[in-house]
N, C-alpha and C positions, 0 to 999 in steps of 0.2 A: 126505712132510715129517712127516702127522699120525702116520702106524706109527712115524718116527722117534722122534719126541718119546714118546709113549705107549714104545714100547721103554726110551728112556732114562731113563722117568720109573718106570718098574717097576724097571730095574736101580740107581736110586737109592734107591729104597725097601728093595730087598732090602740092600741094602751096607748104609743106615745102621743098621739092626737090630743086628749083629754090632758096627757101630764103638760105636753106644751103648752094649751090653750089654758091649761090650769094657771102656770107660769106668767103665761104674759098677762093674763086678768089679776092674780098678786099684781106686778108689777104697775098695771094701768091703776089700780087701786089706790096702792101708796102714791104713786103721782101724783092724784088726785088729790087725796090727804096731805101732801105736801105743800102743792097748789093753795090748795086753801088756806093752809095754816102762813103763806107768804105773804097772802092777802089780806089777812090779817095782822099780821105783824107790822106790813107797811103801812095800812090806817091807822095805825099806832104812833106810824112814822120811827118804827125801830127797823131800818133800812139794814143795818150792821146783820141783823139776826133773820129777815125778811130774805134778804139775796143769797143767803145758802139753800133754802128751802126751794125756790123759785130752779136754781143750779142742779139741784140732787133732781127733783119732779124732771127737767129736759132731760136729766141723763137716761132715767127711767123711762119715759115717754114722751119723746119730742112731738113738741106741738107750737104751733102758728101762737097761740094766745100768752104758750107759759114764755115762750123766747121774746113776745113785748112787753109782759110785765116783767120778767129780767133784764132788760133794755133799760127799762123805767126805773128800776131797783137802782141799776148802776149807774144815772144817772143823778138821780135822789142823794148818792154816798158822793158825788163827784170823779166819779171813774169815765171819766169824759173817753177817751178811748175805747173803754170795754163796750160803753153802753154806744157809740157811735159805729164798732163793729156788731154789733149786734141785732141792731135797727138795718144797717146795712146787708146784712145775713135776709132779715124778714121782709124783704123789698119784693126779690124774687119768689120767694114761697108763698108772698099775700097777693102776687099776681097770679101766680098759677092755681091758685082755691079759689082764684072770680072776685074778691075780696076788693072791693076798691077802697073801700073807707080804711082797711088795715093798711093796703100798698100805699095810700098817701100821706097817713099817720108817720107811717115808719121813713117815710121821705123826707119827709116837712121835718122830725125831730134828727133824723140824720146831718140835713144839710146847716138846720140851725147849730149843732155842735161841732160842725168842721170850725166855725171861726174861732172857738176856745180850746182847739186840741193843741196839745202840748207833743213836742217831739224831741227825740233821743238820735242824735248819728254817732256814730261808731267807725272809728277812722284805726287801722290796722298801719301801725310807722314799724312794723319790724323790718322792713327791708326784705331783705333774700330769707327770713327766717319766719315769713308770714305765713309761707303756704302750711308751715306747720305747727302754726297755733289754733289751738282751740279757745274760743270767744263766749263767755255764756254770759246772759242780763235774765239777771234775776234768776238764777238757777237755770235757765232755758239755752239749749245752744244756740247762740247766732250763725245763720246761714252766710257763705263767702257772698254772696248777692245781697245780701242788707247792709253789708259795710259800706260805708258810704253815703248810705242813704237815709232820711230824716223819717223816723218810724216812731208812727203814734203810743203814745204810752201815755198810761194812768198820771195825775200829778201825786208827788209825793216821793217816797226812796225808792231808789235803785241803784243796784252794785253789777257795776262790771267786773269779771274775772278772764284773765287770761292765762294758757299756760301751755308750756312745749315741752317735748321731751330734751332732758340735759337743761332744764332753762327754771329760774327761779319764778314762782306764782305772782303775777301780779291783780291787785285787787284795786279799785276805785268805789266809792260810794258819793253818787250824787243826790241832789232834790230839785226836783224838778215843780216848778210852781205852774199853776193855770194860766194855758196858752203861753209858754213860753217855747224855746227854742234853745236846747241845749246839746254838745257836741264834746265827744269823749274822745282823746289820744292815747291809742294802746299804743306805751313806749315798744323796742327792743328789749326782749327781755334778757335780765344779767345771767351770764352762765351759773350754775347750780353743781359745786366740785361733787356735793353728795350725791348729787342724782346723779352725776356722771360717773362714780365709783360704784354705784348699785346695778347702774344698766352694763359696766363692764362684769363685774363681778356675776350677772346673769346669764353673760355669753361663755366667760372663761369656765362659770361652775365652784371658781372661789372667793372666801371672805370679800367683801367689799373694802378697797384699799390697797388688795395685796396685790405686788407687783408680778407681771410674770417673768420665770427665769428664762436664762438666754436660750437653752434647751428647749423649752416649751415654746417656743416661738414654732412657725409651719414654714416647713423649709418652701423656699422662694420658686426652686424649681425642680423639677423630678430628678432626683439620680442617676445618671450617663445620659441626660438628655442633650447636653452639648457635646459630647463626645458622640452619640449616634447623629447630628448632626451634622459634626465633620465626617463621619463615615460616609452620610448623602453626598457632602461635596465632594470627597476624594470618590467616590465611588463612579458619579456623574461621570468626572474627569477622564477617570481609567474607559468609560465607554465611548468619550469622543475621542481619545488616544487608540482605542482600536478601530473604532469606525474611521480615524482618518488613516489606520495603517492599511484599511481593505481598499480605500480609496487610489491608496499612493500606489498599492500593488496591481489594482488595477489597469491603472495608467502604467505603471511599468510594463506589463506584459502586453499592452497593447502597442508599447513603445518598441519593443521587440520583434513584435509580429510585422511593424513597420520593417523594420532594420532586416529583415530576413530579404523583404524583396530587392533593398538595394546591396546586398550584400550575396552575392552567385555560390560565394563560399568562404571559409575563414580567412583566404588571405586576400582576398580582392573583396573590398566596400569602395564605394565613391564617395564622393563628400557627405550626400544626403545619408546614407548608413550612416558613417562616423558619426553625424550627430544624432542620427537617431540612438543608435549605440549606448554613447554617451548620456542621453536623457534615460534611457533605462536603467541605466547604473546607477540616476542619481536617484529617481525615483524608487527604485528597488533597494536605496540604503534607509531613504526618508520611510519607506513601508514598515523595514524592519524597527527603526528606532521607534516609530509609533505604535507597532503593536507591544516592543516591549513594554515602553513608558506606560501605555496602556491596562496593558497588562498590571504591572507593579500597582500602579494606582488602585486595581481593582482588588489586589489581593492586600492591600494597606485598607481599604475600606472596609473589608471582612471583617478583618481583625477587629478592626474601631468598633465594628457594630456586633457582632459579638463578643465582644470583652467589655461593652457601654455599661454592663449591671453586675460586675461580677468582685466590684468592688477593690480592683488592685489598681497598682500605678503603673501604668503600659508607656514605656520609649521608645517609639517605633523610627527608623531610621531608612531613608530608602538611597542608592546610589546608581548611579549609572555607568557605564564604561566604553569602551568601543566594543560593539557586537554583545554586550552584557549587561546587567541590570540585577540589583539582587536588594532584600528585606530583610532588617536585622531588628531585631526587637527584643527587651527584655521587661521582665513583670516583676513587681511585689508584692 
């Protein structure tokens, strides 16, 4: 199998060379025939027929001689911008080929045409919608960098079009005279209600102009998201409460420990011992209240969290009393 594949690959390679050479030879032969026809037509003054022959010949087999003849044909037709561009492109090619005569010819013709060039400047006045504009000159897209610049064009009629999503198409046709400088201002495009309806239908999948039903609107928030947020807030408050309960408890324990050093017995305490005893009692009370409040808040937070997606309507109430706390809830 490997031997077969190797032989097949070599055979394909050997066949590809002659096929490609034959195709290239055919293109050169066609290009030469078209070039000769173009020369004959130009000698008769039939420039309208000669220029397409040179264009086709140049496309099949690009050459400096064909390009210079095409530039001359454009110049005879009055297409000054096209001729000037061809001459300018031929200058470095002639220099690279070492043909000083052709280089000087192309440079001289290009410089002579510069004084006769006509230009067309396109400006977009669409304001904030300018970024979405697509502008075409004679069917060719105008690049953003071209806007505001004087671009050489051939004398004659030119069409400028502007389009944008949801806007009406704008079109203007101008006639550029020889050696004239014209400018076209593209205004802000008017809204297109029909286009807006089509775009809306494409997004919603409904017929153009169909209004969306209230129930079809996307929900602004996920069900239960607000209740979950409340659960987090209440739960965080509970954590703080439990933390404070622990802190006050530690402080009460420390006060009780210090009070014992000043109270040899339950019936005998100095002034310092009495103060520490009172402080310990207050801290213990605060610790109890903080633990109860924190635990209740944690319980409420848990209820709110786990019932957020149940679809029920909950009513949760929290109450505190002397040494007590309660949580009461009703669900519908």
